[in-house]
C-alpha positions in Angstrom: 9.0 14.4 32.2 11.0 14.5 29.1 13.3 11.6 28.3 16.8 11.7 26.7 16.8 9.5 23.6 20.3 8.7 22.3 20.2 7.5 18.7 22.6 5.0 17.2 23.8 5.5 13.6 21.8 2.5 12.3 18.5 4.1 13.4 19.1 7.2 11.2 20.2 5.0 8.3 17.1 2.8 8.6 14.6 5.7 8.9 15.6 9.1 7.7 12.6 10.5 9.5 13.5 9.1 12.8 14.6 12.4 14.3 10.9 13.4 14.5 9.7 10.0 15.9 10.2 10.8 19.6 7.5 13.3 20.3 8.3 16.1 22.8 11.4 14.4 24.2 15.1 15.3 23.7 16.8 13.6 20.7 20.5 13.3 21.3 22.8 12.6 18.4 26.3 11.7 19.4 29.0 13.5 17.4 30.3 10.0 16.6 27.1 9.3 14.8 27.7 12.3 12.6 31.1 11.0 11.8 29.7 7.6 10.8 27.0 9.2 8.7 29.8 11.0 6.8 31.3 7.7 5.7 28.0 6.9 4.0 27.3 10.2 2.2 28.7 9.2 -1.1 27.0 5.8 -1.1 24.4 5.4 -3.9 22.3 2.9 -2.0 19.4 3.6 0.3 21.8 4.0 3.2 23.6 6.8 1.4 20.4 8.6 0.5 19.3 8.4 4.1 22.7 9.6 5.4 22.5 12.6 3.1 18.9 13.4 4.0 19.6 13.3 7.8 22.7 15.4 7.4 20.7 18.1 5.5 17.9 18.0 8.1 20.3 18.4 11.1 22.1 21.2 9.2 18.7 22.9 8.8 18.2 22.8 12.6 21.7 24.3 13.1 20.5 27.5 11.4 17.8 27.9 14.0 20.1 27.7 17.0 23.0 26.0 18.7 22.9 22.2 18.3 25.1 21.8 21.4 22.5 23.5 23.6 19.5 22.1 21.8 17.2 23.3 18.9 13.4 22.8 18.9 12.0 20.1 16.7 8.6 20.3 14.9 7.3 17.7 17.3 7.8 19.9 20.4 11.0 18.1 21.4 14.7 19.2 21.2 17.6 17.9 19.1 21.1 18.1 20.4 24.5 17.0 19.1 26.4 15.7 22.0 30.2 15.2 22.6 31.4 13.0 25.5 34.8 12.3 27.0 33.6 9.5 29.3 35.7 6.3 29.0 34.1 2.9 29.2 35.5 0.0 31.2 38.6 -1.6 29.8 36.6 -4.8 29.2 35.0 -3.1 26.2 36.9 -4.1 23.1 38.9 -1.4 21.2 37.7 -3.1 18.0 34.4 -1.4 18.6 35.7 2.0 19.2 33.0 4.0 17.4 30.2 1.9 19.1 31.9 2.4 22.4 32.0 6.2 21.9 28.3 6.3 21.1 27.6 4.2 24.3 29.9 6.6 26.2 27.7 9.5 25.1 24.6 7.8 26.6 26.6 7.1 29.8 27.7 10.8 29.9 24.1 12.0 29.8 23.2 9.6 32.6 25.9 11.3 34.7 25.2 15.0 33.9 21.4 14.7 33.9 20.7 12.0 36.5 17.1 13.1 36.9 16.2 12.5 33.3 15.7 9.0 32.0 18.2 8.1 29.2 17.0 5.7 26.5 19.6 4.3 24.1 18.0 3.4 20.7 19.7 1.0 18.4 18.9 -1.7 15.9 22.1 -3.5 16.8 21.2 -6.3 19.2 24.7 -6.7 20.6 25.1 -3.0 21.2 21.8 -3.0 23.1 23.1 -5.8 25.3 26.3 -3.9 26.0 24.3 -0.8 26.9 22.3 -2.9 29.3 25.5 -4.2 30.9 26.4 -0.5 31.6 23.0 0.1 33.3 21.7 2.1 30.3 18.1 1.4 29.3 18.2 0.3 25.6 15.4 -0.3 23.1 15.1 -1.3 19.5 13.7 1.3 17.0 10.3 0.0 16.2 8.1 2.9 15.1 5.1 0.7 14.3 5.2 -1.2 17.6 4.0 -4.4 15.9 4.8 -8.1 16.3 5.0 -10.2 13.2 2.3 -12.5 14.6 0.0 -9.5 14.5 0.6 -8.9 10.7 -2.6 -8.7 8.8 -3.1 -12.2 7.2 -5.6 -11.1 4.4 -7.9 -14.0 5.3 -10.3 -14.9 8.1 -12.7 -17.7 9.2 -16.1 -16.7 10.3 -19.0 -18.8 11.8 -22.2 -17.7 10.2 -25.9 -18.7 10.0 -26.6 -21.5 7.5 -28.6 -19.2 5.2 -25.5 -17.0 4.5 -23.6 -20.0 3.2 -26.5 -20.9 1.1 -26.7 -17.4 -0.3 -23.1 -17.6 -1.4 -23.8 -20.7 -3.5 -27.3 -19.7 -4.7 -26.9 -15.9 -5.4 -23.2 -15.4 -5.3 -23.1 -13.1 -2.3 -25.0 -10.9 0.2 -24.8 -7.5 1.9 -21.8 -7.0 4.1 -23.9 -5.8 7.1 -25.5 -9.3 7.4 -22.2 -10.4 9.0 -22.9 -8.1 11.9 -20.3 -6.0 13.8 -16.6 -6.6 13.4 -13.8 -5.1 11.4 -13.3 -6.4 7.8 -10.8 -5.0 5.3 -11.0 -4.2 1.6 -10.6 -7.4 -0.5 -10.2 -9.6 2.6 -10.8 -13.2 1.8 -13.2 -15.1 4.0 -14.0 -18.7 4.8 -17.7 -18.7 5.9 -18.5 -21.7 8.0 -22.0 -23.0 8.9 -22.0 -22.7 12.6 -24.3 -25.8 13.0 -22.5 -27.9 10.4 -18.8 -26.8 10.4 -18.0 -29.1 7.5 -20.1 -26.9 5.1 -18.1 -23.8 4.1 -18.1 -21.2 1.4 -15.2 -19.1 0.1 -15.9 -15.3 -0.2 -14.3 -11.9 -0.6 -15.1 -8.5 0.9 -16.1 -6.2 -2.0 -17.2 -2.8 -1.0 -20.5 -3.3 0.8 -20.9 -6.8 -0.4 -19.6 -10.3 0.4 -19.0 -12.0 -2.9 -18.4 -15.6 -3.8 -14.8 -16.7 -4.7 -15.0 -19.1 -7.6 -12.6 -22.0 -7.5 -10.2 -22.1 -10.4 -11.4 -24.2 -13.3 -8.7 -26.1 -15.1 -5.1 -24.9 -14.6 -3.3 -21.6 -14.7 -0.2 -22.4 -16.8 -0.2 -26.0 -15.5 -0.7 -24.8 -11.9 -3.8 -25.9 -9.8 -4.3 -24.4 -6.3 -3.6 -27.1 -3.7 -5.1 -25.4 -0.7 -7.5 -22.7 0.3 -5.0 -19.9 0.6 -3.6 -20.7 -2.9 -7.2 -20.5 -4.2 -7.5 -17.0 -2.6 -4.1 -16.0 -4.0 -4.9 -17.0 -7.6 -8.2 -15.2 -7.4 -6.4 -12.0 -6.2 -3.7 -12.4 -8.9 -6.1 -12.8 -11.8 -8.5 -9.9 -10.9 -8.2 -6.8 -13.0 -9.8 -4.6 -10.2 -7.0 -5.4 -7.8 -3.9 -3.5 -8.9 -1.5 -4.3 -6.1 -1.1 -7.7 -4.4 1.1 -8.9 -1.6 1.9 -12.5 -1.0 3.6 -13.5 2.2 4.7 -17.1 3.2 7.5 -19.3 4.2 9.7 -21.2 1.7 7.8 -23.6 -0.5 4.3 -22.2 -0.1 4.2 -21.2 -3.8 4.4 -17.4 -3.6 6.7 -16.8 -6.6 5.3 -19.7 -8.7 1.7 -18.6 -8.3 2.6 -15.0 -9.2 4.6 -15.9 -12.3 1.9 -18.4 -13.4 -0.8 -15.7 -13.1 1.4 -13.2 -14.9 2.1 -15.6 -17.8 -1.7 -16.3 -18.0 -2.5 -12.6 -18.1 0.2 -11.7 -20.6 0.2 -14.7 -23.1 -3.3 -16.2 -22.9 -5.5 -13.3 -22.0 -3.2 -10.5 -23.5 -4.2 -8.1 -20.8 -0.7 -6.7 -20.3 2.2 -6.0 -22.6 4.7 -8.1 -20.8 5.7 -9.9 -17.6 8.4 -8.0 -15.6 10.0 -9.9 -12.8 12.4 -8.1 -10.5 14.2 -8.8 -7.2 16.7 -7.1 -4.9 20.3 -8.4 -5.1 21.3 -10.0 -1.8 23.4 -13.1 -1.5 22.6 -15.8 1.0 25.6 -16.3 3.2 29.1 -15.2 2.0 29.2 -13.3 -1.3 31.5 -14.7 -4.0 32.8 -11.4 -5.1 32.7 -9.7 -8.5 31.4 -11.8 -11.4 32.8 -11.7 -14.9 30.9 -11.2 -18.1 28.2 -8.9 -19.5 25.4 -7.4 -17.3 23.1 -10.3 -18.2 25.7 -12.9 -17.3 26.5 -11.1 -14.0 22.8 -11.2 -13.1 22.1 -14.8 -14.0 23.1 -16.2 -10.5 20.7 -13.7 -8.8 17.9 -14.3 -11.2 18.2 -18.1 -11.5 15.3 -18.8 -9.1 13.1 -16.8 -11.5 14.4 -18.8 -14.5 13.7 -22.0 -12.6 10.1 -21.1 -11.9 9.5 -20.1 -15.5 11.1 -23.3 -16.9 9.0 -25.4 -14.4 5.8 -23.7 -15.6 6.6 -24.1 -19.3 7.3 -27.7 -18.6 3.9 -28.1 -16.9 2.2 -26.3 -19.8 3.9 -28.6 -22.3 2.6 -31.6 -20.3 -0.9 -30.3 -21.2 -0.3 -30.8 -24.9 0.9 -27.3 -25.6 4.3 -26.4 -27.1 7.0 -25.8 -24.5 8.7 -22.4 -24.7 12.0 -21.8 -23.0 12.8 -18.8 -20.9 15.2 -17.4 -23.5 12.4 -17.6 -26.2 10.1 -15.5 -24.0 12.8 -13.0 -23.4 13.6 -12.8 -27.1 9.9 -12.2 -27.9 9.6 -9.4 -25.3 7.0 -11.4 -23.3 9.2 -11.6 -20.2 11.7 -9.1 -18.8 13.8 -10.0 -15.7 16.0 -7.3 -14.1 17.2 -6.3 -10.7 15.5 -3.5 -8.8 18.7 -1.5 -8.9 17.6 -0.2 -12.3 13.9 0.6 -11.5 14.4 4.2 -10.4 13.3 6.7 -13.1 11.4 4.2 -15.2 7.7 4.4 -16.0 5.9 1.0 -16.4 2.5 1.1 -18.1 0.4 -2.0 -18.9 2.8 -4.6 -17.4 2.3 -7.4 -15.0 5.1 -6.9 -12.5 6.3 -9.3 -9.9 8.8 -8.1 -7.2 10.2 -11.2 -5.5 12.0 -11.3 -2.2 10.4 -8.0 -1.2 11.2 -8.5 2.5 14.7 -7.3 1.7 13.4 -3.8 0.6 13.1 -0.8 2.9 9.8 1.1 3.1 11.4 3.8 1.0 12.4 1.4 -1.7 8.9 -0.1 -1.8 7.6 3.5 -2.3 10.1 4.0 -5.1 8.9 0.9 -6.9 5.2 1.7 -6.5 5.7 5.2 -7.9 7.0 3.7 -11.1 3.7 1.9 -11.8 2.0 3.3 -14.9 -1.6 3.1 -16.1 -2.9 -0.4 -16.5 -0.1 -2.1 -14.6 -0.6 -4.7 -11.9 2.2 -5.2 -9.3 2.7 -8.2 -7.0 5.1 -8.2 -4.0 6.2 -11.6 -2.7 8.4 -12.6 0.2 9.0 -14.2 3.6 9.6 -11.8 6.5 11.5 -14.5 8.4 14.2 -14.6 5.7 15.8 -11.1 5.9 19.2 -10.6 4.3 19.4 -6.8 4.8 21.6 -5.7 7.7 19.2 -2.9 8.8 15.9 -4.6 8.4 14.0 -7.2 10.5 10.8 -9.2 10.2 8.6 -6.2 11.3 10.2 -3.1 9.8 10.9 -4.3 6.2 9.1 -2.9 3.2 6.9 -5.9 2.5 5.4 -6.0 6.1 5.1 -2.2 6.0 3.2 -2.4 2.7 0.8 -5.1 3.9 -0.3 -3.0 6.9 -0.5 0.3 5.1 -2.7 -1.0 2.2 -5.1 -3.3 4.1 -7.9 -0.7 3.9 -7.4 0.2 0.2 -9.8 -1.3 -2.4 -7.1 -1.4 -5.1 -5.0 -3.8 -3.0 -5.3 -7.3 -1.5 -3.1 -9.6 0.6 -2.9 -13.3 1.2 -0.6 -15.1 3.7 0.3 -18.6 2.5 0.9 -21.0 5.4 1.1 -24.5 4.0 4.3 -25.6 2.1 3.6 -27.4 -1.2 7.1 -27.8 -2.6 7.7 -31.2 -1.1 7.2 -33.0 2.3 10.9 -32.6 3.1 10.8 -28.8 2.3 7.7 -28.4 4.5 9.3 -30.3 7.3 12.5 -28.2 7.1 10.6 -25.0 7.1 8.6 -26.0 10.2 11.2 -27.6 12.5 14.6 -26.0 11.6 
């Protein structure tokens, strides 16, 4: 039997394709949701673009029939725009009038169509709780249906026969089918462990139909030496020309941004494989915003880009410690070696032959990630870094953000690779805070 899905505004703002995500069921859009979408239509952000796209799609269905009675969807379901005059109990605050009206629409459908299950879909946790208090079944909008613990890690540990470990060291690899059945992904990093002597291991990577050795970094990469196995994998991924898109996921202090910038500086300055290092990040404050900032655009952006400046200054200091001349961040910018800018200005650009790092990518929507990737020109390598547990975007969570989406969508692609960093290396205190707080 068909279900009645009632969509909250935030579902449509989060995913402009959500109207077609409910199969052959009935998608009910409260008239109050249309009113809220109208307030976003002039917004130049992702929310505004989604609001305009949804409005155009619903208007297209209107030409095929009466939205009050229901218009067929391409998925086999129906879309309806519903108006309700049901009143909620007095205990529901008038401060949430629009939310209450949307909930009242779901309650209205429960009353007029008691034989059809009503499912209220919202990304607002408190609104789902209030729906449940009214006896309305409520769910989050999770099209992928994935838990963060299930996210592809990019690495795996496998117990193997002793001769396979020996082959890695002696011949640099072996045929992939010698590992037997089991799913492996393109550019997945492996720790091959001698099943009879677990202390003897070899590091490897899935390359087409081969399992190839991963060489440990000799010397330093701009003063940085990998401190654990995952960082070794990450640097291998970051320094390979055949891997054009990298994703690095990890909690605070695991070295995501530092490793990416160090590899970028190595590839741009020492190896001269790219024209410049471009570092970008979305602009989201942590906690309360401090309002408008005075000064030029560069001066306004300094507080947002300061973490990038800190990493670059740290790396140049490390490099100077190796007997080389220390360069400041401003010198690199003046020479055109480094460019730092917010993602706000990425649309419309074409970026050939650059090493690009997109930091804090967990605050991007899947659509924004697509926008960034479609800017990549010939000879460019792009790296996305972030922590899915630190979301500052009101309409994203640890599962539906652009970084997580990207990891899952590209795990089969030979041009991409992913590594999850698990061990904090910033300081013992930072590692302790990340683990217990």
